[in-house]
C-alpha positions, 0 to 999 in steps of 0.5 A: 502477467503483471504482479498484483499486490495490495497494502494494509495501512494501520490507522493507529500508526499513520500520521498522514505524512504523504511520504507513501503517496509521493513514493508510490510508482503506481499512484494508487495511494492517497490521503483519505478525505472522508476519514480522520483517525483517533489522533486527528490525522487523515490516513493514507488509503489505497485507491486503485487496482494497480498495486504491484506490491513493490514495497516502496511505500512501506520502506519510506513510511517513518511509522511502519504503518504499511504492510504490503501483500504481494500475490504469489506467482505460480511457477510455470511447472505448477501451472502446467500440472 
């Protein structure tokens, strides 16, 4: 079973640099074409369900605008109980 994750991007900090978009191995990030932040940037957004929570996007973000959440995997013992 693949690991699932999702990202939350703070529009207050995102400057639309696209570093996260280029770094995402699952290709689930893009710049929004519909929204513009208060500072005039198109923020990044998640576009699909393929996120694995790898955290690469958060590491490359120069503004620390991305928080990654990864679904906790249940251990085999907990699943059998």
